[in-house]
N, C-alpha and C positions, 0 to 999 in steps of 0.2 A: 443610633447613627445609621443612616441609610446610605447605601452605595448608589452612585449614579450608574445607570445601565448605559454604558457607552460601547457600542459595537466597534470593532477595529480589525484591521488586517494583521495577521500574525504569521510568522514563518515557522512556528512550532508545528511539528508533524508527529505522526505516530505509526505504530505497526502492531497489529494484533498477533499474539503469540499463543503458544500452548498454555492455557490457564494463566495468561498474563498479557501485559501490554508494555511496549517500549515507547517512550516519548523522547523527542529530540528537539533541542533548542540550539540555535546557532551560537548563543552566548554561554549556555550552561552544559553543553554536551548532551549525552544520552543517559537515560535512567530506565531500568527494567523493574517492574513490579510484578511479582509472580505469587500466586496462591500456593502455599506449601501444603503437603498432605495433611498436616495437623490443623489447617484452617488459617494459619497466620500469614502475613504478607511479608515477603522477602524483597528488599530493595537492593539492586546492584547498579553501580555507576560504571559506564563504559568509557574508555579512552576514545575520544572522538575527534581527533585532529584531522582536518581535511588537507589533502595535498594542494588544494586551491589556495590555501593560506601561504604556502611556501612558494608556489609558482603562480604569480598573478595572471599570467597568460591563460591559465586554465579556468579563470573566473570570468572570461568574456562570454557574452550571450551565445547560446547554442552549445559551445564547448563545455560550459559549466553544467549543462544538463546531462551530457554524456558522463562526465566525471562524477556528478552526483548520483546518477543511476548506478554506476559500477560500485561506488562506495556504499550506497544503500543496500545493494545486493549482498555485499560482503558483510556489512554490519548486521543486516537482517538475518543472514544465515547463522552468524555467531549467536545472535540473540535467541533465535529459534532453538538452537541446540542447548543453550543455557536454560531456557525455560522448560524444555523437555526433561532436562536432568533434574532441575530443582522441583518441578511439580510432581515428579514421580512417574511421568508418562513412560519413561524408558525402563522403569523397574519391571522385573519379572517375578512371578510367584513359583516357588518350588512346589511341585505337585505332591511330593512325599512329605515334606515338613510343613508346608503351608506358609513358610517364611518368605518375606519379600526381599529380593536381592537386586542390587543395582548392577546394571551393565557397566563394565569398565569403560573409562573414557576412550580408550583405543578402539574398543569394539563398537561403541556408539558412533565415533567419528568415522569408522570404516563403513558402517551401515548408511550413515547420512551421505558420505562421499559417493557411494555407489548409487544412492537414490538421486543425487544431483546429476551425475553423469547420465543416468537413464532418462531423467527429466529433460535434459538438453537434447538428447537423441530423439526423444518423443516429440519435443517441440519442433525440431528441424523437420521431422517426417510429416507432422500434422500441419504445420504452418508454412513450410517452405516448399516441400515437394508435392504433398497431396492436393492442394488447391490447383497447382499448375496441371497435374495429371487429370484432375477433374475437368478442367477447361478443355483439355485435349479430348477427353472422353465425350464431352458434350458435342464438340465439333465432329467427332467420328459418328456419334449417334444420329445427329441431324444432317450428316453429310454436307457440311458447310465450313467456311472459314470466317471467323469473326473479323470485322474491320479493325484496323489499328486503333489501339486504345480501349477497345471493348473487352479484349481478353483480360488485361490486368484488372479492369473494373469488376468483371465477373469473379475473378480470382479472389479479390478482396472481400466480396460478398460471401463467397464460400468460406473464406478464412474467418469472417465474423460469425457465420453460422456454426462453424466448428467450435469457436471460442465460447459462444453462448451455450451450446450443448454440453461442453465440458464443465462450465461453471454451474449450470443447472444440475448436471449429474452429480458432481461432488458435493453439492449443497445438501443432498439427502444423507450423506454420511454423518453419523453422530458426532465424531470428533471435529470434522470440518464445520458443522453447524455451530458448535461451541466457539470455534475460532471466529466465525462470522458474527456471533453475539458479542464477543470481545471487540470486534471491529466496530460494531454499533456503539459500544460503550466509549471507545476512543473518540469517535466523531462527536457524540453528545457532550463529552467532557470538554473537548476543544471549543465547541460552539458556546458552551457555558462560560468558558474563559474569555472568548472573543466578545461576548455580550457584557462582560464586566460584572458578572454575578458571582456571589460567594460560591466556592467550589464545594457544594454539598450534593449528596445523592438526590435529594428532592429537586434541586435546581437543574441538575444534569438530566434527570429523567424527563423533564419537560421539553428538552431540546430536540431538534431534528437529528436524524441519523444519516442524512445524505449531505456530504460535504463536497464542494466543487474541486478541492485540491486532493481528492482521494486517488490512490493508486489505481483503482478500477477505472476512473475517468481517464487516467494517463494511458492505460492499455487500449481503451476504446479510441482515444485520440490518435495513438500511434497507428492503428489500423486505418483510420480515416485519412490521416496525413499520408500514409503509404500509398493510397490510391493516387494522389497527385504526383508523388515522386515516381511511382512505377509507370504511370502514363507518360510523363515527360521523358523518362529514360527510353521507353519503347519508341517514342516518336523521334528521338534524337539518334538512336542507334537501330537502324532498320534491320530486322531479321533476328535480333538478339533474343527476342521472346520465344522463338521457335526452338531454341536449344534449352531443354529443361535444366540440365546441370549448370550451364553457364548462367542462366536466369536465376537459379537458386543461389549461386555464389554472388551475383550482383545484388540480390536482395539482402544477403548477409552483410555485404559491404555498405549497403544503404542504411542499415540499422542505426549506426551512430548519428547520422544526419537526422533521421526520422525521430530518434529518441531525443536529441537536443532540441529540435523544433517543437516537439510535443511538450517538453518541459517548459519552454518559454510561453507557449499558448496557455498551458495549465496555470502558470504563474500569474498571467494576466487575468485569467478567470477568477483566481482566488483574490486578486487585489481589487478588481472592479466588479461592481454589480450593476449591469445594464442589460438591455435587450439582447445585444450581440453576444455578450459573455454567457447569458442564460441559455441562448440557443446552442452555443458551442458546448456548454456543460451538460445540456439535456440528455444526450445518449449515455454519458457516464453516470449521471445522477439516476437515470432509469435503471441502469445495471446494478446500482447499489441496493436496489430493492431485493436483489438476490444475494449480493456479497456482504450485506449487513443485515443483522437480525436484532430484534429488541432484546437488550441485555437485562439481566436481573440485577438486583441491588448490589450483590457481592461483586459483580463484574464492574459496576460503576465505581465501587470503592477502589478496585485495583487501578482503574483509569485515573482516578483522582490522586491516588498515591503516587503514580508514575509522573503525572503532570506537575504535582507539587514539588518534585525534586528538580525540575528544570526551570522553575520560575525565578525571576529576579527578586531581590529583597523587598522592593516596593510592592510588587504584586502579591508576594506571600503575606505581607502585613495587611493588605487590603482585602484579599480574597479567601484566605484559608480560614476555616471555621474557628480555630483556636484564637486566631488574631481578632476575629469578630467578637468572640465571647469576652476576651480581655478588654476590648474597647468599650463594649456595652457595660461591663462590670465597673469600669473606671468612671463612666458617665453617671451611672446610678449612684456611686459613692460621692461624686461631686454634688449631685442633687441633694443628697442627705446632708 
């Protein structure tokens, strides 16, 4: 029995973790698949109710993007901590006894909490203050004042350069490279599902690893969209750009609007495949050459295990290898 290859749009998404992958479906919630130290695969289901289900006003366009972004940040943080714990990443080795010891949950939570706070501070300095001061430095260096609208444009270009340098830099770290490989496995497996192919390692391996609805594309879109909003604000409120602190606070206030708009644009790019959406997706897809790497078979197994947990019953029967084998066996018996 052959399956018809029918490509379709799906709202299933995922996130690469430490030695694992989280898949999320609007109907079946989220599931984590993590490779344990003994080589087995651990599956964990996460409670995944959205506040948008309770308050319908939060599900309107643009607003839903902001809510979804915040919720994905929270669930992503929890999933990352869980994967680090289950995979043994947080374990320490006693130098005297050579035994592996797990960090207590409180200690690991404290470490991750400090890391998150430091990350937010670093992001504020790198992406909110540094680009503005760099523009002021260029004006001082060339003894000139940029025309209105030019400053924010140069600022966003500098921000994009900082972002690119950061991504390229961390990609050389061994642990991050493995996360990027799991990122590639996530994309390949979702493409395999969208193509209507049985979810096997061999089928997933043949798929692309660059997906238009990727979080990398979302980050690039936010930077591009912020060029438009920053220029409009500067033109509407004369002189606001000259005050670095006020300008930084305005940019922070604009983040929800930029985030919500980026979500809607990315949603359209994932739903439609035409010249316009391909042009919009191009910068993010190009960036995925850095943020995704070719996965090995064991990583694809993890992605398939996670995706299998969030499929509907019909898709499970049609696409999972066990269901395929049972169907073929039944047909062979009927022929006999």
